[in-house]
N, C-alpha and C positions, 0 to 999 in steps of 0.2 A: 551605347545605354537605351538608349531612344528606342529600337528595335528590340532590344530583349523588353522593353513595359509592352512594346504594342504586342509582344506576343505572348505575354502573359497574361495582359486585358483582352487578346482574344481565346486564349485557354479557358479563360476564367467564363465568360462570353457563350463557352458550347457546351461548359460541363453543369454551369451552375442555373442555367437557363434564366428565366425572367426573374427580373427584380422589382420587388413591393417598396416603397419611401414610406419612410412614416416619422412621425415627430417626435420626441422622447422629453417628454413635460420636466422628467426631474431633472436631467441633466441640459437640458436644453440645447441640446443637437440634433440635428438631422442624421437617421439612422436608415441602412437600407438590406433589406434582407432579403436573399437569393430562393429561388420555388425550389431547385431542387436540393438545397440545403436544409432547408427551413422539412426539407420530407423527410429528413433523418433524424433535424432536431427540435423538430417543435413538439409543444405537448404533446400532440397525438402523433408522432413519429415512428420510424423504423426500429429505433434501440427503443424505444417507453416499455415501462412494463406490460400497458395498457396491448401495445399492439403486439408483442411478443406472445402475449395469452390468448391474444385471437387468433393469431398465426397458430398455436398448440393446438388449438379447438380443430381448425378446419382442416390442420394434418389429422390430428384423431378421426375426424369424419372420414377424410381421403383415406387413411390407414385399415377402417371397420369394412370400406367397402372393397378396397385390393383385398383387406381377410377374406371376405365373402368366399371371391374367384378363386382365391388360391386355397380356400380348402373343399371348393367343389372341386378342384383339378388333385389334389391329395386324396379324397373319396376316390376319384377316376383310378388313379393307380394302384389304389388298393384292393379296388375290384380288378382291374387289367393281371396285378399279381396275383391274387388269392383263389378269384374266380376259377372253377370248374370247368378246366379244357375238352373232355368226354363226360357223359354218363352213359356211356353200355350203350349207345343205341335210341337212349331218350332224344325226342327233337328241341332244337337247342331253344328253341321257345314255344309255348304253347300259349291260345285265346280261349279263356272258359269267360263266362260272362262278362263279356265287354274287356274282362281284364285280361293284360299280355304280361306272362311271368316268361322272366329270361331263366331257365336251366343249368345252360351254361354257355361259354363262350370260344366256337371252334378256333383252332391257332391262326390261319386265317384275317379273321375276323379281329382276331386280336390285333395282331401285323399290321394291318393297316389300322384302325383304332389308333397304335403308340403311335406310329409315325406320319399318319397325314391328321391326327388330331391333338393327341397328348402332349405332344411333344413340344408341335407348335406353339398348341395354347399355357404350355407351363413358360417356354421362354417369352411371349407376350406378356402371361401375366408380371414374370420378374422384373421386364422391360418398362411394364405400365408402373411400375413402384418405384422404380429409381427415376427415370424421368420427369412420371409427374409428381415428385415428391418436391425434384429441383425445378419445377416449372412455378409450382409453388412460394420454395423459397426468396426463390427471384422477383414473386411481389414488390413492391416500393408502397403501396398503399391500401388503404381495405377496399377499396374498388376492384382493382387490378385481382384481390386476392380473390375475393367472389365470385369473381367473373371466372376466373382460373379451374375454380372450383365447378363449378356447376359447367366448365367444358370439359373436365376431366369426368365428371359425373357421366358427360353424354357419352364419353369414349370407351367407357367401362362396359355401356348396357349393345353396342354397337350388333354382339352375336345375337342378343332377345332381339334384337332387330332384323338381323340377318333370314332367324327362323321364321320369323310374323311373316315376312315379305316376300319371298321365294320358297319356302318350303310349298307343299303340295299339302291339300287337306286330311288325305287318306295318311301319311306319312304323321301332320299334328297329331289327329288324331290316338295312332297306334303310342304314338311318343307320352302324349298324357294319360292315358291308359296304362301304362305299364305299370309293375308294380315294383316295388323296391327290388333290387338286388341286395341278399346279406351276406356279407362275407366276413368271415373268423380267423386272424393271424394266432399264431402258435404262443402260448404264453412267454413273455419277458420278466426277470423279475422287476430289472429297473420300470419300464414303462408300466409296468402293473402297478408298484408303489407309489409311482407320479398319478395314476387315473385313482388310486383308491383315497390318498391322503393329500394331494395338492389340488387337484379337479380340473378337469380340460379348461374351463371359463378362467379360472383364477392363470392359466400357466399362458391361454393367448391374448389376454388381458395385460400381463406382466410385458407379454410381444409388442405389446399396441404401444404402450406409455413408455417403457424402453427406446425404442426406435424411435418415438416421436420427439422424445428427450433428446436422443443422442445425438440427431438431423438438428435439431434447432441450437444444440449449443456448439457444433461443427459451423452452422452455418454464423453463428453473431463470434465466435470465438478466435475461429481458423485464422490463419493470416492471410490479410484484403477481406475479410469475411462485415458482416454490417457494422462491427463498432470501427473497426480501421475505415473504412468506406465514410461515415458517418465523422470520424475525428478528419479524415482527409479534405472532404467537402466544408467543414467549416471553420478551418484552415486558410483553405484556399480561397474560399468567396466569403466568408465572415473574417476572416484573421481573426480569429477564438482559438483557446484550445490552452491547456497546458505545455502539452507538447510543442505546440506550433511559432516554429522559430518568429514567425513574422510579426504577431501577435507579441512575442518577448523584446522584438526589435523597437516596434512603433510604439509599444507604451509601458514596456516592461514588467507587465501583467498577463495573467492568461486572458482578460477579457479586456477588449478595446473598445 
């Protein structure tokens, strides 16, 4: 029995973190609170509505940053699919009055762009959404959450940093002077109806909000989620909780 108690105390010290001792004037007893458990159960803890609201705001900010990148990738896919491959001898691009106009995309250029640019960029964009969201959801306090958002914002701008750092000035000038490339898809009844009656803005807004809400609910309510972690630490460290057997054995009450 003594070794089990020592092992239990050792686990408690590792999981619960530093302890804080205070005096309860109402009950005239000394109480001990553990730092790690308070991260979840305090008035500003992870499982409170305040933290959940702040987490959702940070997730919305991150989702909007990812959505901007994903929409750029989608636009380039549309260009690769619908841009003319040949214009009967017309040059693929022209420069007039310092404006670069792209007339067509030859097949070699199209294939190189797809395999060396678009496919890797698509994989990275989707991977960043998944990994970055999980990174934010893993934060257990306000400081870590803010730092994680700043770090992810830096990662998503790496491609622009590479462009400004390593590309020569002539190529930069051509890219900046390049006119917009316009492509047109064939009519589609359902897509046309959505664009006319719902609108792109409402569709993307609904996607972002649904994604954020779904990720937050899953993070908190799934098995071994934040609610379960909070209940576990509350029972292990503070011997509290309606489902905590230790609290019922020691005091026959949910809270001791």
